[in-house]
Rosetta silent file (secondary structure, phi, psi, omega in degrees, C-alpha in Angstrom):
SEQUENCE: XXXXXXXXXXXXXXXXXXXXXXXXXXXXXXXXXXXXXXXXXXXXXXXXXXXXXXXXXXXXXXXXXXXXXXXXXXXXXXXXXXXXXXXXXXXXXXXXXXXXXXXXXXXXXXXXXXXXXXXXXXXXXXXXXXXXXXXXXXXXXXXXXXXXXXXXXXXXXXXXXXXXXXXXXXXXXXXXXXXXXXXXXXXXXXXXXXXXXXXXXXXXXXXXXXXXXXXXXXXXXXXXXXXXXXXXXXXXXXXXXXXXXXXXXXXXXXXXXXXXXXXXXXXXXXXXXXXXXXXXXXXXXXXXX
SCORE:     score description
SCORE:     0.000 S_00000001
   1 L     0.000  160.555  179.129   15.523  -17.292   -8.814 S_00000001
   2 L  -112.991  156.227 -178.742   15.255  -18.015  -12.406 S_00000001
   3 H   -62.035  -37.688 -174.106   15.147  -15.829  -15.454 S_00000001
   4 H   -70.113  -34.068  177.662   12.038  -17.531  -16.628 S_00000001
   5 H   -62.974  -43.804 -176.899   10.240  -16.896  -13.411 S_00000001
   6 H   -69.680  -38.529  171.856   11.098  -13.165  -13.373 S_00000001
   7 H   -60.668  -46.943 -176.208   10.013  -12.984  -17.172 S_00000001
   8 H   -60.307  -44.696  178.807    6.793  -14.627  -16.419 S_00000001
   9 H   -66.787  -39.514 -177.913    6.030  -12.178  -13.495 S_00000001
  10 H   -57.121  -46.271 -178.694    7.043   -9.152  -15.556 S_00000001
  11 H   -59.772  -47.825  177.990    4.616  -10.125  -18.350 S_00000001
  12 H   -56.917  -48.962 -179.623    1.783  -10.638  -15.916 S_00000001
  13 H   -62.965  -39.059 -170.537    2.470   -7.239  -14.388 S_00000001
  14 H   -73.986  -48.264 -168.932    3.038   -5.488  -17.710 S_00000001
  15 H   -97.086   -4.901  172.954   -0.164   -6.967  -19.403 S_00000001
  16 L    79.700   21.856  178.537   -2.463   -7.038  -16.428 S_00000001
  17 L   166.455  158.581 -173.894   -3.294  -10.746  -16.290 S_00000001
  18 H   -76.748  -32.985  178.438   -1.998  -14.281  -16.723 S_00000001
  19 H   -67.005  -46.122 -178.134   -3.836  -15.029  -19.941 S_00000001
  20 H   -68.605  -34.287  172.844   -2.511  -11.916  -21.746 S_00000001
  21 H   -63.411  -39.394  178.606    0.894  -12.658  -20.477 S_00000001
  22 H   -64.672  -45.287  178.179    0.818  -16.210  -21.756 S_00000001
  23 H   -64.463  -30.498 -175.721   -0.221  -14.846  -25.292 S_00000001
  24 H   -69.941  -38.457 -168.844    2.615  -12.183  -25.152 S_00000001
  25 H   -89.117  -12.062 -178.174    5.188  -14.976  -24.149 S_00000001
  26 L    59.440   44.816  165.965    3.555  -17.582  -26.667 S_00000001
  27 L  -135.563  172.684 -170.103    3.413  -20.186  -23.820 S_00000001
  28 L   -80.606  154.516 -167.660    0.492  -21.728  -22.023 S_00000001
  29 H   -71.976  -36.789  175.546   -1.300  -19.899  -19.231 S_00000001
  30 H   -58.963  -39.845 -176.260   -0.606  -22.774  -16.576 S_00000001
  31 H   -66.420  -38.310  167.618    2.995  -22.448  -17.345 S_00000001
  32 H   -51.503  -54.646  179.784    2.911  -18.672  -16.599 S_00000001
  33 H   -56.491  -38.811 -178.625    1.002  -19.340  -13.421 S_00000001
  34 H   -76.279  -29.079 -179.227    3.340  -22.057  -12.201 S_00000001
  35 H   -75.528  -40.432  179.185    6.420  -19.896  -12.833 S_00000001
  36 H   -69.555  -32.013 -176.042    5.016  -16.984  -10.849 S_00000001
  37 H   -72.384  -37.433 -179.575    3.829  -19.274   -8.065 S_00000001
  38 H   -68.430  -31.311  177.550    7.344  -20.861   -7.765 S_00000001
  39 H   -61.196  -45.144  177.290    8.840  -17.325   -7.519 S_00000001
  40 H   -63.460  -47.055 -179.167    6.414  -16.494   -4.781 S_00000001
  41 H   -67.320  -38.437  179.987    7.016  -19.705   -2.875 S_00000001
  42 H   -64.866  -26.432  177.771   10.734  -19.600   -3.128 S_00000001
  43 H  -113.452    5.611  174.768   10.856  -16.117   -1.623 S_00000001
  44 L    53.546   55.829  178.294    7.831  -16.277    0.696 S_00000001
  45 L  -148.985  145.470  179.277    6.192  -13.342   -0.832 S_00000001
  46 L  -103.075  123.426 -176.203    2.812  -12.573   -2.397 S_00000001
  47 L   -99.395  -29.493  169.193    3.262  -10.663   -5.610 S_00000001
  48 E  -130.963  157.580  166.355   -0.445  -10.530   -6.837 S_00000001
  49 E  -106.399  143.654 -165.503   -3.728  -10.641   -5.420 S_00000001
  50 E  -126.284  103.019  169.149   -6.088  -12.895   -7.460 S_00000001
  51 E  -122.528  122.654  176.794   -9.867  -12.100   -7.132 S_00000001
  52 L    58.350 -111.632 -176.007  -12.270  -13.628   -9.743 S_00000001
  53 L  -116.954    6.358  171.232  -10.530  -12.766  -13.068 S_00000001
  54 E   -92.126  140.162  176.883   -8.782   -9.658  -11.751 S_00000001
  55 E  -122.453  133.727 -179.884   -4.997   -9.609  -10.895 S_00000001
  56 E  -131.226  137.115  177.199   -3.594   -6.796   -8.943 S_00000001
  57 E   -68.933  144.761  166.731   -0.003   -6.248   -7.843 S_00000001
  58 L   -85.332  173.678  176.291    0.787   -6.093   -4.099 S_00000001
  59 H   -56.111  -44.178  179.114    3.257   -3.484   -2.717 S_00000001
  60 H   -58.422  -46.670 -172.257    6.028   -6.232   -3.106 S_00000001
  61 H   -60.170  -50.856  177.980    4.813   -6.816   -6.685 S_00000001
  62 H   -54.961  -39.823 -174.793    4.988   -3.134   -7.637 S_00000001
  63 H   -67.207  -48.229 -178.968    8.565   -2.793   -6.127 S_00000001
  64 H   -54.291  -42.309 -177.898    9.627   -5.920   -8.099 S_00000001
  65 H   -62.580  -37.105  173.791    8.036   -4.613  -11.339 S_00000001
  66 H   -62.198  -27.073 -178.983   10.035   -1.434  -11.170 S_00000001
  67 H   -82.949  -52.592  176.217   13.202   -3.572  -10.976 S_00000001
  68 H   -48.328  -42.681 -173.144   12.140   -6.027  -13.784 S_00000001
  69 H   -71.420  -25.758  170.779   11.377   -3.207  -15.959 S_00000001
  70 H   -70.141  -39.916 -172.678   14.935   -1.837  -15.503 S_00000001
  71 H   -65.112  -52.606 -176.122   16.267   -5.289  -16.054 S_00000001
  72 H   -69.604  -30.201  171.054   14.437   -6.127  -19.208 S_00000001
  73 H   -68.794  -36.772  173.794   15.207   -2.635  -20.572 S_00000001
  74 H   -64.824  -40.403  171.014   18.810   -3.124  -20.028 S_00000001
  75 H   -48.205  -47.673  179.489   18.503   -6.459  -21.841 S_00000001
  76 H   -64.317  -48.206  177.242   17.096   -4.600  -24.827 S_00000001
  77 H   -54.818  -42.371  178.191   19.936   -2.079  -24.685 S_00000001
  78 H   -59.569  -41.396 -178.140   22.587   -4.855  -24.678 S_00000001
  79 H   -68.953  -37.742  178.080   20.910   -6.368  -27.795 S_00000001
  80 H   -64.378  -36.720  176.808   20.972   -3.014  -29.516 S_00000001
  81 H   -55.620  -43.458  177.107   24.613   -2.636  -28.547 S_00000001
  82 L   -86.359   13.644  175.040   25.427   -5.804  -30.451 S_00000001
  83 L  -145.724   58.398 -174.690   23.438   -4.723  -33.434 S_00000001
  84 L   -62.636  -22.480 -179.400   24.492   -1.275  -34.190 S_00000001
  85 L  -100.215   18.730  175.100   23.477   -1.670  -37.826 S_00000001
  86 L   -65.638  173.643 -179.718   20.111   -2.879  -37.164 S_00000001
  87 L   -62.816  177.665 -177.579   16.969   -1.571  -38.828 S_00000001
  88 L   -60.281  156.035 -177.729   15.275    1.675  -38.165 S_00000001
  89 L   -55.962  140.886  176.937   13.993    2.359  -34.637 S_00000001
  90 E  -143.826  172.525 -177.467   10.660    0.688  -33.817 S_00000001
  91 E   120.644 -159.507 -176.968    8.557    0.248  -30.706 S_00000001
  92 E  -122.301  125.654  167.975    6.376    2.576  -28.518 S_00000001
  93 E  -109.259  115.400 -171.157    7.496    5.927  -27.257 S_00000001
  94 E   -99.123  111.872 -179.517    5.284    7.267  -24.368 S_00000001
  95 E  -108.791  128.097  174.664    5.411   11.041  -23.855 S_00000001
  96 E  -111.001  128.522  178.874    3.708   12.750  -20.701 S_00000001
  97 E  -133.455  142.878  159.836    3.288   16.425  -21.018 S_00000001
  98 L   -73.896  -23.650  161.224    1.695   19.249  -19.213 S_00000001
  99 L  -153.714  138.185 -178.817    1.496   20.776  -22.631 S_00000001
 100 L   -96.358    9.265  176.772    2.597   19.236  -25.916 S_00000001
 101 H   -56.269  -43.131 -176.996    3.016   22.546  -27.601 S_00000001
 102 H   -67.762  -21.407 -177.083    6.680   22.733  -27.091 S_00000001
 103 H  -122.245   22.871  177.491    7.466   19.435  -28.742 S_00000001
 104 H   -68.147  -35.613  169.338    5.059   19.077  -31.576 S_00000001
 105 H   -63.443  -46.933  177.564    7.939   19.952  -34.031 S_00000001
 106 H   -60.991  -37.712  179.434   10.159   17.521  -32.470 S_00000001
 107 H   -60.711  -38.020 -179.615    7.482   14.870  -32.544 S_00000001
 108 H   -68.599  -46.298 -174.207    7.176   15.583  -36.337 S_00000001
 109 H   -71.096  -34.678  178.889   10.854   15.447  -36.982 S_00000001
 110 H   -59.981  -51.507  175.015   11.204   12.251  -34.876 S_00000001
 111 H   -55.732  -34.800  177.777    8.525   10.575  -36.959 S_00000001
 112 H   -62.267  -41.467 -175.116    9.967   11.532  -40.142 S_00000001
 113 H   -95.631  -14.895  176.061   13.156    9.627  -39.328 S_00000001
 114 L  -130.106   62.238 -174.877   11.563    6.803  -37.280 S_00000001
 115 L   -59.496  -15.415 -176.175    8.171    6.081  -39.020 S_00000001
 116 E   -90.380   -4.390  174.628    7.999    2.564  -37.305 S_00000001
 117 E   -89.260  126.501  179.133    7.686    4.173  -33.881 S_00000001
 118 E   -88.101  126.612  178.491    4.250    4.385  -32.411 S_00000001
 119 E  -110.994  134.512  171.037    3.986    7.570  -30.359 S_00000001
 120 E  -121.320  143.846 -176.646    1.494    8.390  -27.587 S_00000001
 121 E  -133.326  125.482  179.798    1.319   11.813  -25.895 S_00000001
 122 E  -122.954  146.591  174.674   -0.731   12.115  -22.707 S_00000001
 123 E  -102.144  155.861 -175.820   -1.274   15.108  -20.522 S_00000001
 124 L  -175.549  164.801  176.494   -0.972   15.384  -16.812 S_00000001
 125 L   -79.839 -179.010 -176.788    0.367   17.769  -14.012 S_00000001
 126 H   -56.721  -55.294  178.806    3.954   17.675  -12.864 S_00000001
 127 H   -52.811  -53.192  172.519    3.462   15.301  -10.013 S_00000001
 128 H   -52.234  -42.798 -177.890    1.763   12.784  -12.137 S_00000001
 129 H   -65.471  -44.566 -177.789    4.241   13.105  -14.860 S_00000001
 130 H   -75.771  -25.707  177.233    7.397   12.524  -12.720 S_00000001
 131 H   -64.757  -39.422 -178.207    5.644    9.579  -11.029 S_00000001
 132 H   -71.429  -39.874  167.543    5.073    7.920  -14.397 S_00000001
 133 H   -51.350  -55.336 -175.724    8.691    8.611  -15.495 S_00000001
 134 H   -76.097  -11.160  170.978   10.054    7.049  -12.378 S_00000001
 135 L   -90.810    3.110  178.947    7.688    3.999  -12.679 S_00000001
 136 L    70.113   28.170  177.688    8.822    3.273  -16.096 S_00000001
 137 L  -104.753    3.642  172.314    5.385    4.200  -17.513 S_00000001
 138 L  -157.083  159.338 -177.125    6.693    6.893  -19.854 S_00000001
 139 L  -105.908  -30.123 -172.369   10.002    7.616  -21.637 S_00000001
 140 E  -131.475  127.134  175.615    9.622   11.398  -22.107 S_00000001
 141 E  -122.504  143.884  172.952    8.218   14.241  -19.797 S_00000001
 142 E  -128.308  124.806 -174.353    7.626   17.784  -20.511 S_00000001
 143 E  -120.943  162.236 -177.803    7.039   20.029  -17.310 S_00000001
 144 L   -97.031   40.211 -178.272    6.330   23.600  -16.750 S_00000001
 145 L  -167.436  160.296  170.015    9.365   24.323  -14.687 S_00000001
 146 L   -82.730  122.343 -176.886   13.069   23.728  -14.425 S_00000001
 147 L  -104.000  131.344  172.047   13.642   20.484  -12.528 S_00000001
 148 L  -123.293  113.142 -176.349   16.810   19.489  -10.765 S_00000001
 149 L  -147.381  141.566  176.442   16.960   15.901   -9.423 S_00000001
 150 L   -62.479  -21.532  179.092   19.820   13.415   -9.289 S_00000001
 151 L   -98.854   13.736 -176.280   17.852   10.798  -11.149 S_00000001
 152 E  -132.068  144.806  173.364   16.802   13.055  -14.036 S_00000001
 153 E  -107.574  144.177 -172.890   18.327   14.624  -17.149 S_00000001
 154 E  -136.237  150.364  176.247   16.654   17.904  -18.328 S_00000001
 155 E  -132.078  130.684  176.315   16.763   19.949  -21.525 S_00000001
 156 E   -70.015  130.161  177.627   15.491   23.589  -21.403 S_00000001
 157 E  -105.075   -4.117  179.628   12.729   24.257  -23.934 S_00000001
 158 E   115.533  171.939 -172.705   12.341   27.977  -23.319 S_00000001
 159 E  -123.511  139.396  179.704   10.089   30.248  -21.195 S_00000001
 160 E  -128.406  143.242  178.006    6.563   31.382  -21.826 S_00000001
 161 E   -71.457  154.944  178.889    4.413   33.878  -19.957 S_00000001
 162 E   -99.120  128.587 -176.427    1.403   32.904  -17.782 S_00000001
 163 E  -106.293  175.606  168.582   -1.672   34.748  -18.909 S_00000001
 164 E   -96.226  138.991  179.301   -5.235   35.267  -17.499 S_00000001
 165 E  -105.616  124.070 -175.121   -7.808   33.109  -19.274 S_00000001
 166 E  -141.939  160.198  172.915  -11.337   34.585  -19.686 S_00000001
 167 E   -66.501  145.863 -175.086  -14.437   33.965  -21.765 S_00000001
 168 L   -50.185  -36.783 -178.889  -14.472   36.036  -24.864 S_00000001
 169 L   -99.837   -0.997 -171.866  -17.302   38.451  -23.495 S_00000001
 170 L   -69.361  -32.860  178.356  -16.298   38.280  -19.883 S_00000001
 171 L  -123.703  169.541 -176.704  -14.426   41.599  -20.009 S_00000001
 172 L   -69.690  150.887 -173.102  -14.818   44.634  -22.207 S_00000001
 173 L   -55.357  -31.538 -172.959  -13.422   44.214  -25.791 S_00000001
 174 L   -82.248   -1.891  178.909  -10.867   47.111  -25.143 S_00000001
 175 L   -69.406  111.190  178.081   -9.249   45.288  -22.197 S_00000001
 176 L  -108.589  -13.516  167.604   -5.756   44.625  -23.242 S_00000001
 177 E  -147.916  175.698  167.776   -4.088   43.752  -19.844 S_00000001
 178 E  -138.015  161.261  172.327   -4.858   43.247  -16.256 S_00000001
 179 L   -91.771  113.139 -178.894   -3.412   43.885  -12.989 S_00000001
 180 H   -46.271  -40.447  179.932   -2.433   40.858  -10.949 S_00000001
 181 H   -62.878  -12.552 -177.149   -3.115   42.848   -7.711 S_00000001
 182 H   -96.600   -7.618 -177.248   -6.737   43.241   -8.645 S_00000001
 183 H   -63.017  -21.176 -175.782   -7.469   39.389   -8.871 S_00000001
 184 H   -69.720  -11.225  177.390   -8.469   39.170   -5.229 S_00000001
 185 H   -99.909    6.427  176.988  -11.742   40.873   -6.157 S_00000001
 186 L  -126.777  158.824  177.967  -12.936   38.505   -8.849 S_00000001
 187 L   -64.223  130.567  179.673  -13.885   34.939   -9.100 S_00000001
 188 E  -121.615  147.010 -170.954  -10.947   32.727   -9.884 S_00000001
 189 E  -119.583  118.864 -175.008  -10.722   29.266  -11.328 S_00000001
 190 E  -108.291  152.442  161.299   -7.762   27.170  -10.266 S_00000001
 191 E   -68.611  164.515  173.241   -6.261   23.907  -11.557 S_00000001
 192 L   -57.706  152.472  172.426   -5.889   20.965   -9.241 S_00000001
 193 L   -62.867  134.422 -166.390   -3.187   20.870   -6.606 S_00000001
 194 L   111.409  -21.704  172.948    0.026   19.561   -8.447 S_00000001
 195 L   -71.911  129.999  176.404   -0.443   21.892  -11.342 S_00000001
 196 H   -62.250  -33.521 -174.474    2.710   24.018  -11.899 S_00000001
 197 H   -71.242  -33.390  178.921    0.678   26.894  -13.292 S_00000001
 198 H   -69.702  -43.166 -179.313   -1.302   27.024  -10.075 S_00000001
 199 H   -54.861  -46.460 -174.987    1.854   26.772   -7.925 S_00000001
 200 H   -71.697  -32.482  178.341    3.417   29.748   -9.825 S_00000001
 201 H   -73.206  -39.453 -176.949    0.290   32.003   -9.442 S_00000001
 202 H   -66.704  -36.939  173.722    0.188   31.106   -5.678 S_00000001
 203 H   -56.699  -47.102  177.507    3.824   31.951   -5.346 S_00000001
 204 H   -58.626  -46.346  174.354    3.380   35.235   -7.089 S_00000001
 205 H   -55.730  -46.460 -177.127    0.444   36.021   -4.691 S_00000001
 206 H   -66.116  -32.908 -173.326    2.502   35.236   -1.565 S_00000001
 207 H   -79.010  -24.865  176.830    5.388   37.521   -2.724 S_00000001
 208 H   -95.683    0.488  179.931    2.895   40.380   -3.167 S_00000001
 209 L    80.270   17.312 -173.483    1.001   39.715    0.048 S_00000001
 210 L   -93.988  144.419  175.724   -2.208   39.000   -1.754 S_00000001
 211 L   -95.182   83.022 -177.358   -4.991   36.710   -0.517 S_00000001
 212 L   -98.154  125.229 -173.355   -6.197   34.855   -3.541 S_00000001
 213 L  -125.968  122.920 -179.663   -8.888   32.126   -2.998 S_00000001
 214 L   -58.893  141.299  168.168  -10.272   30.072   -5.804 S_00000001
 215 L   -87.396  -26.811 -179.532  -14.002   30.026   -6.362 S_00000001
 216 E  -137.816  145.813  174.011  -13.766   26.764   -8.511 S_00000001
 217 E  -121.257  127.006  178.128  -11.162   24.087   -8.614 S_00000001
 218 E  -127.892  167.526 -175.510  -11.079   21.751  -11.745 S_00000001
 219 L  -103.994  107.590  169.497   -9.074   18.697  -12.796 S_00000001
 220 L   102.576  158.820 -175.038   -7.157   19.085  -15.899 S_00000001
 221 H   -77.958  -37.256  178.261   -6.636   21.884  -18.620 S_00000001
 222 H   -62.628  -36.938  174.854   -9.741   20.928  -20.681 S_00000001
 223 H   -61.459  -37.966  177.264  -11.872   21.356  -17.621 S_00000001
 224 H   -61.713  -43.426 -179.476  -10.377   24.697  -17.087 S_00000001
 225 H   -58.531  -47.111 -173.534  -11.193   25.761  -20.613 S_00000001
 226 H   -64.929  -49.188  174.719  -14.765   24.717  -20.413 S_00000001
 227 H   -54.398  -52.185 -178.352  -15.437   26.333  -17.001 S_00000001
 228 H   -63.450  -35.872 -176.366  -13.869   29.594  -18.055 S_00000001
 229 H   -62.073  -28.158 -179.907  -15.676   29.548  -21.386 S_00000001
 230 L   -73.685   -9.385  178.639  -18.891   29.383  -19.452 S_00000001
 231 L    92.604    9.485 -164.868  -18.157   32.816  -17.920 S_00000001
 232 L   -79.962   -8.692 -179.925  -17.782   31.529  -14.297 S_00000001
 233 L   159.386 -166.069 -177.902  -14.512   33.460  -13.670 S_00000001
 234 E  -106.011  127.578  175.964  -10.880   33.993  -14.504 S_00000001
 235 E  -117.439 -171.662 -178.049   -8.210   31.124  -14.978 S_00000001
 236 E  -137.429  145.656 -175.832   -4.628   30.932  -15.836 S_00000001
 237 E  -153.483  155.016  179.019   -2.747   29.437  -18.639 S_00000001
 238 E   -93.190  145.402 -176.094    0.705   29.628  -20.257 S_00000001
 239 H   -45.973  -37.263  179.517    0.846   31.211  -23.563 S_00000001
 240 H   -67.792  -24.863  175.060    2.224   27.984  -25.295 S_00000001
 241 H   -80.816  -15.915 -164.993   -1.061   26.207  -24.065 S_00000001
 242 L   -62.575  -41.968  177.943   -3.501   28.665  -25.240 S_00000001
 243 L    72.912 -143.352 -173.273   -4.169   27.390  -28.784 S_00000001
 244 L  -134.616   46.080  178.832   -6.998   28.767  -30.896 S_00000001
 245 L   -80.042  112.369 -174.157  -10.228   28.483  -28.964 S_00000001
 246 L   -70.859  -10.609  176.615  -12.507   31.258  -30.305 S_00000001
 247 L   -76.567  -18.617 -162.345  -14.555   31.171  -26.951 S_00000001
 248 E  -118.345  159.141  168.237  -11.560   32.355  -24.938 S_00000001
 249 E  -131.208  142.489  173.245   -9.170   35.307  -24.633 S_00000001
 250 E  -110.866  115.713 -175.554   -5.709   35.127  -23.037 S_00000001
 251 E  -117.656  132.609  174.690   -4.744   38.564  -21.431 S_00000001
 252 E   -74.510  165.210  178.858   -1.383   39.515  -19.998 S_00000001
 253 E  -105.160  137.228 -172.146   -0.612   41.050  -16.738 S_00000001
 254 L   -87.006  -19.878 -169.895    0.746   44.440  -16.691 S_00000001
 255 L  -118.562    1.644  173.514    2.364   44.657  -13.224 S_00000001
 256 L  -138.026  152.899  178.896    4.085   41.173  -12.820 S_00000001
 257 L  -102.919   99.506 -175.593    6.514   39.081  -14.867 S_00000001
 258 L  -121.803  116.856 -178.900    4.758   35.617  -14.243 S_00000001
 259 E  -140.927  176.450 -179.277    6.147   33.034  -16.512 S_00000001
 260 E  -127.282  130.652  179.229    6.786   29.305  -17.022 S_00000001
 261 E  -109.289  116.695 -171.787    9.980   27.668  -18.085 S_00000001
 262 E   -85.917  141.469  177.516    9.207   24.327  -19.959 S_00000001
 263 E  -137.649  149.633  174.805   11.751   21.521  -19.720 S_00000001
 264 E  -102.489  129.924  177.964   12.021   18.064  -21.219 S_00000001
 265 E  -122.592  151.817  176.774   12.980   15.508  -18.664 S_00000001
 266 E  -139.775  169.370  172.967   14.046   11.787  -18.873 S_00000001
 267 E   -82.911  132.814 -176.169   15.355    9.360  -16.378 S_00000001
 268 H   -59.054  -38.016 -176.193   19.289    9.390  -16.270 S_00000001
 269 H   -70.468   -7.797  178.269   19.386    5.703  -15.978 S_00000001
 270 H  -116.326   29.109  179.462   17.566    5.327  -19.327 S_00000001
 271 L   -73.890  -13.051  178.911   19.545    7.820  -21.336 S_00000001
 272 L   -96.261    5.973  173.109   21.004    5.093  -23.479 S_00000001
 273 L   -66.758  132.196 -178.074   17.588    3.722  -24.528 S_00000001
 274 H   -64.998  -37.849 -176.339   17.565    4.121  -28.355 S_00000001
 275 H   -65.804  -40.513  173.771   14.075    5.529  -28.579 S_00000001
 276 H   -64.490  -43.507  174.237   15.016    8.247  -26.008 S_00000001
 277 H   -65.124  -36.587 -171.303   18.320    9.067  -27.682 S_00000001
 278 H   -70.748  -45.133 -177.441   16.559    9.244  -31.044 S_00000001
 279 H   -71.905  -27.008  175.839   13.851   11.714  -29.651 S_00000001
 280 H   -65.159  -36.103 -178.374   16.423   13.831  -27.914 S_00000001
 281 H   -70.754  -35.703  178.155   18.297   14.329  -31.158 S_00000001
 282 H   -69.129  -28.609  178.378   15.026   15.533  -32.858 S_00000001
 283 H   -71.757  -47.146  178.982   14.511   17.931  -29.954 S_00000001
 284 H   -63.652  -31.248  178.054   18.021   19.378  -30.270 S_00000001
 285 H   -77.080  -26.241  175.970   17.645   19.911  -34.064 S_00000001
 286 H   -72.508  -41.435 -174.884   14.287   21.689  -33.357 S_00000001
 287 H   -67.361  -38.596 -170.540   15.864   24.017  -30.708 S_00000001
 288 H   -65.240  -23.969 -175.590   18.748   24.697  -33.198 S_00000001
 289 L   -70.950    0.000    0.000   16.418   26.102  -35.900 S_00000001
């Protein structure tokens, strides 16, 4: 196989089409199409399905894209190695977080030293976050638990309690705490399966022998806030994620120690990527304060 064929394939997969790949590579679209076709014919494999103007990777294409992502990232790291005195960091740093609260200071510090880096922060549950990290769709992950896996590096960001989330007038104003054991008698609002907060609540209920059944299940933290604010029931949220929504109250539990340990995770294979190294330095400075 030829480098040019892999490069053409990678850019079609990365940009979602032959025309966009051609513009990114500054070559003609027929040339890109020909390179990909030669790669497919040489190895007797279909990498893309082509329907009308839409291009979609096959299973073989997705597997190859993960490998070419590693390949071209290593190429960038080699270039950086030979240019230690190059200009300030630039590029795109993608952060996936179940909550961005723990890293806002680190993002600010990182941007102060690397103003040419474009940072995007997206939210998602733990399963989605780990999938995106392993598919090279994100560089940094922030998860609500300690994760131990052979392909991941982890930094402990600290522990925050999980609280009951209620509408401002859902409970008497004098209510300062709740009993976890009393939750079986009230309407409960759960996040989607895959949410670490939900998993911790269910684990605590199992330990106490409680049967907790959600009345409503929602997708995402913002949906949780809106449904709870309507007065439909009690939800759950970590203290770090609560924020300043005047429609809501966060109330601690008096009879259980329910908490979430936040961790920053990256792929071990990518620990030498300059953007990742730079962000981890900003995190360490923030934790040291």
